Each structure stands twice: as structure tokens, then as C-alpha cells.
C-alpha positions as a printed Julia matrix, in Angstrom:
209×3 Matrix{Float64}:
  97.32  165.64   82.08
  96.42  164.09   85.44
  92.74  163.84   86.31
  91.9   163.91   90.03
  88.47  162.57   91.05
  86.31  165.14   92.83
  85.88  162.93   95.91
  89.64  162.72   96.32
  90.03  166.46   95.89
  87.48  167.19   98.58
  88.78  164.67  101.12
  92.52  164.61  100.72
  93.4   168.1    99.56
  93.06  171.5   101.09
  91.88  174.17   98.66
  92.95  177.69   99.58
  90.91  180.57   98.18
  92.29  184.08   98.12
  89.82  186.82   98.82
  89.42  189.32   96.03
  86.86  192.1    96.15
  85.63  193.3    92.78
  83.44  196.38   92.64
  80.98  196.49   89.75
  78.59  199.16   88.63
  74.93  198.86   87.85
  74.11  195.67   85.98
  72.75  196.26   82.49
  72.48  194.13   79.38
  73.78  196.24   76.51
  72.73  194.19   73.49
  71.17  196.64   71.06
  68.34  194.29   70.08
  67.11  194.29   73.69
  66.74  198.07   73.92
  63.05  198.89   73.62
  62.73  202.63   74.15
  64.87  205.5    72.9
  64.62  208.8    74.76
  66.17  212.22   74.2
  67.07  213.76   77.56
  68.52  217.21   78.18
  68.43  220.7    76.71
  69.07  220.34   72.97
  65.55  221.35   71.94
  65.45  224.38   74.21
  65.43  227.8    72.61
  68.86  229.27   71.94
  69.5   232.43   73.95
  73.14  233.11   73.17
  76.61  231.61   73.18
  79.33  230.62   75.63
  82.91  231.38   74.67
  85.24  228.45   75.34
  89.03  228.58   75.29
  91.43  225.68   74.76
  91.73  223.45   77.81
  88.29  224.4    79.06
  85.96  221.59   80.13
  82.24  222.14   80.6
  80.27  219.47   82.46
  76.49  219.47   82.07
  74.4   217.44   84.5
  71.81  215.33   82.68
  69.23  214.05   85.12
  67.73  210.59   84.65
  63.96  211.17   84.93
  63.18  207.45   84.54
  65.41  206.23   87.4
  66.39  203.2    85.33
  69.81  202.33   83.98
  70.13  203.08   80.28
  72.71  203.04   77.54
  73.95  206.32   76.01
  73.75  206.14   72.23
  74.3   209.72   70.99
  75.34  213.16   72.22
  73.63  216.2    70.7
  74.83  219.8    71.0
  75.05  222.99   68.95
  78.15  224.95   67.96
  77.62  228.58   66.97
  81.25  229.19   65.93
  83.96  226.51   65.85
  86.75  229.09   65.82
  90.17  228.12   64.46
  90.26  225.29   61.87
  92.51  223.24   64.13
  90.18  223.33   67.12
  88.89  219.99   68.37
  86.48  218.56   70.9
  86.83  215.71   73.35
  83.63  214.19   74.75
  83.73  212.7    78.23
  81.28  211.33   80.79
  81.6   211.68   84.56
  79.76  209.9    87.34
  77.87  211.93   89.94
  78.87  212.17   93.59
  76.94  214.5    95.93
  75.77  216.45   92.9
  79.31  217.06   91.59
  81.34  215.54   88.73
  83.27  212.62   90.17
  85.19  210.22   87.9
  85.48  209.37   84.21
  83.19  206.47   83.37
  84.81  205.94   79.97
  88.44  204.88   79.57
  88.57  205.7    75.86
  89.0   209.04   74.11
  86.22  210.41   71.89
  87.92  213.21   69.96
  86.47  215.14   67.05
  88.77  217.11   64.78
  87.87  220.48   63.35
  86.7   218.98   60.04
  84.06  216.91   61.83
  82.66  219.8    63.84
  79.43  221.25   62.47
  76.78  223.66   63.66
  74.52  220.81   64.83
  76.43  217.93   66.34
  75.04  214.41   66.63
  77.86  212.19   67.89
  77.26  208.43   67.85
  78.86  206.88   70.95
  76.93  203.59   70.93
  80.05  201.52   70.26
  81.42  202.39   73.71
  78.56  200.88   75.77
  78.34  203.87   78.13
  75.89  203.39   80.99
  73.38  206.11   81.85
  73.12  205.67   85.64
  69.94  205.98   87.66
  71.29  209.12   89.33
  72.19  210.79   86.03
  75.51  211.66   84.48
  77.7   214.65   83.66
  78.27  214.98   79.92
  81.52  216.87   79.37
  82.73  218.84   76.37
  86.45  219.56   76.45
  87.9   222.01   73.94
  91.3   220.99   72.66
  93.63  222.82   70.33
  95.3   221.03   67.42
  96.19  224.07   65.33
  99.55  225.18   63.99
 101.15  227.72   66.31
 101.66  229.99   63.31
  97.89  230.28   62.82
  95.72  232.83   64.55
  93.85  231.17   67.4
  90.1   231.81   67.64
  87.97  230.24   70.41
  84.83  228.13   70.2
  81.36  229.41   70.83
  78.72  226.91   71.94
  74.98  227.63   71.9
  73.32  228.02   75.3
  69.9   228.57   76.78
  68.99  230.37   79.97
  66.08  228.62   81.65
  67.06  225.56   83.71
  65.69  226.08   87.23
  68.87  224.98   88.96
  72.58  225.16   88.26
  73.62  222.2    86.11
  77.0   223.37   84.74
  80.49  222.89   86.18
  83.7   224.25   84.67
  87.24  222.95   84.73
  90.54  223.84   83.06
  93.14  221.2    82.21
  91.73  218.59   84.64
  91.89  220.8    87.69
  89.14  221.23   90.27
  85.55  221.3    89.08
  83.83  224.59   89.93
  80.09  225.15   89.64
  79.12  227.86   87.17
  77.99  230.84   89.21
  76.49  232.95   86.46
  73.71  235.02   88.03
  70.07  234.13   87.57
  68.87  235.71   84.34
  65.8   237.55   83.11
  64.07  234.21   82.39
  64.41  233.27   86.05
  66.83  230.48   85.21
  70.51  229.63   84.74
  72.84  229.11   81.79
  73.3   225.67   80.2
  74.46  224.45   76.77
  71.91  223.14   74.29
  73.07  219.57   74.93
  71.11  216.32   75.14
  71.74  212.6    75.28
  69.97  209.93   73.27
  69.49  207.03   75.69
  68.2   203.52   75.2
  66.23  201.95   78.06
  65.28  198.32   78.58
  61.79  197.34   79.71
  60.87  200.98   80.14
  57.2   201.44   79.29
  57.06  205.11   80.23
């Protein structure tokens, strides 16, 4: 191996640098021992007012606002299933960034899929291994219903628990990765809108609130 002195490199050689622009997201140190505060954010603890029937291929995005305006790390997803339907039904959990109040892009390039055997009435899904950021402007947590049943079996849809009192529309619907459409269910007798009983467990650094 030839060693070239630095002074020779600087004087006698031209060094050409190629421009490369790399876009990065919000900086955040994700080491678990540095996370100081764990918060539950969302609608899981709200009173259950009914169910939402979900067919295969349906995706429901729920906007989870970040009330602390600090970047966090999503550790768990909580939601309630009233009826898991056919034994072969499954769930895929996704997370979308927010653009102008709408679901924008997947922020996770890995699949989180739960088979029918793992689906219970009260779901607490540990996603800490994926190091998913909880942005300052919030995130859309997405539940996608997938079908893994034998075609010979009778198909029965999911039913997810919902509540009726968020003060603004927080739910978007999609089928088979088509266009996201805001849920336009009318305002209800509680003077609010429909939303699943879904929350995120988030770890924040240096958050004393």
C-alpha cells in the first residue's frame, strides 16, 4: 500500500468531490436507556361506543397528535378488537407521515403482520425493535386488514372498537393502497366524530412534562 503525505496530496493533486444531497428526518437518539418518559397518546382509554366493520383490503389511518411537540420513539400500539371474524384474518400495522393534515408516506420499510392466532380483544403490539420515530407534527397509525384464510372457508369481517367523541375528524380510509379519503361520518349525538380506540406508547427524551 502506498502512503501519500498530506502535504503532497494538498499541493500536487486535485481532489474532486461529487455533490450528493442526502435528506434526513428529525434527529433522535434511539437508545432505550436514554428514554426518560413514557407516554400513552391517543384514544385507547376512551369509552367504547360501538364497532367499525372492516373488510379485507381496508386500511384505516388514525391521526395521533403529538401534544409535546418533541420527537419521540414509538414503542407499542394499543387497540381493541370486538370481533376478529374469520380465523384466517390478519392485521398489518403501518405508520404514515403527515403532510397538510393527510397521510403521506410510509415511515417504516418493514412489515408488521399479525396472524389470526395473535389477535386478541385487547391488542398491545410491541414495535420497539423497529425504532419508529414519533414526529413533532404527529403520525398516522394505520391498521390494514388482510385475509389469509382458505377460500373454502366462510369469510367473516373484522369489527374494531370505536368511540365517538374526538372534536375533529382524525380518520382516513383506503382500500388496497389507493387514494386516502377522510372519513365523513356525520357528527354524532356526543358532538364528536368516530375514531378507533387506538393509542401509541411513546418514549420521549429529556421531556419533563
